[in-house]
C-alpha positions, 0 to 999 in steps of 0.5 A: 488861573491855575486851570489856564496854566495847566492847559498851557503846560499840556499844550507845551507837552503835546507840541513835542509829539510831532518832534518825537514822531520824526525823531523816532522814525529817523532813529528807526531808519538808522537801525534798519539801514545800518544794522538790518540792511548793513551794506558796507559800500553805502554806509559812508554816504549814508552817515554823511546824509544822516549827520547833515539831516540830523544837524539841520533838524535840531538847528531848526528846533533849538534855534530861538526865533528872533524877537523884536528888540528894545528899540521898537518898544515905546519909551515910558513917556510915549507908553503913558501918553498912548495908554492915557489917550482914549481916542483911537485916531489920536492913538494912531497918530502917536504911533505914527510919530514914534514910527518916524524914528524907526525903519518901519514901512509896512502898515495894517490893512487900514493903513495904521502903524502895526502895533502888538498889544500883547508884546507892547511893541511897534512891529518891525517890517515882516514881523508877526505875533505867534500865538503859540510862541507868545511873542513877536517873531522877526520875519516870521514865516510860519509856526512849524509843528514838526520842529515845534518852533517858529520859522523866521529870520533866525532859523529860516536858512536852517529850515530850508537846509533841513528840507533839502537834506531830508530829501537827500536822505530819503532819495539815498535810502530809496535808491540803495534799498530799491534792489533789495526791495525787488529781491524780497518782493520777488522771493529771491531772498529769505523771509526774516526781520530784514524783509519787514525793515526793507519794505517799510524803509522803501515805503517811508522814504518815498512817502516822505520824499513826495511830501518834502518835494512839494514843500521844498519847491514851494519855499524855493519859490518863496526865497526867489521872490523874497516872500514869507509864507504869510506874505504869500497869503496876504501881501504886505501893505505899504503907505502906497498900498499892498505890494506882494513884491515889495521886498523883492530886490532881484534873485541874487540879492534875495538869495543872499538875504537868506544864505549870505554872500559866501556861497561856500557856507550856503549848504552848512547849517551856520547862520549867515543871513544878512541883516538883523531882521529889523530892516529889509531893503525895498524894491522901490528905494525911493520910499526910503527918502521918507525916513531920514534915519535910513540914509545910513543902513549900517546904523541899524546893524549890530555893532562889533561889540554886540550893542545895538545902535539907532535906538529910540533913546 
């Protein structure tokens, strides 16, 4: 037991190494650009890019992943009934009965209700268990080592903005450093510490931009299709079978689910995503009629005082 705790502690420590690498590179780029290159005409725009990049990066790191709430946990009597039942088919039927009270439409590959044995909860649609975070994450996209956090419902917008402002940061540095890169390369400027910083700035900015461009483009495609990374590799399974476009409700509504309805807030790292991560509109709304509780979707939203409605109780 002590050994496993020690291993988990070491894992948590080492998981921060990618974050420290990114932070170190960014801080060095700030020093190289502001103190070594020191072009006053560019500093204002540079600081705007730097602040937005840093803000979205730290929001991606420190925004806790949204986890499934109490309404998806089994009641004490249901849990006892489930644990005392030894027949797998009977256990599946118990989960089916409980799921009828919840906005759950996705199934396992075998058609059973998705249930997490480790968290002891019925999984909401698009929810998955993260073995690194050791919890079920709502609308989980993936676990990103570069932010040491799960990317899901609560911080997916921040992650997308982090990618976009990272690209803008790299493009601005590369574009403004390029002329000095040519001068140093051609020997028009004297050798010195600034030469190394300029050459390395150019190389790092271009390298990160190329890698970020492909990643950002892929996530733009995912948002347009209303899919997560996990759903892109394995289509969600519904009662009628797998459907990779099951949550695709059109480009405009897909964008609004992630960024909200107010376009003025789309590029600001504040949470504006629609819903609470427990229920997502389906492409084929005719299936909603199978669950009477979904006649009024508002009952699954959080009330104004922060309490939650529509629970099992």
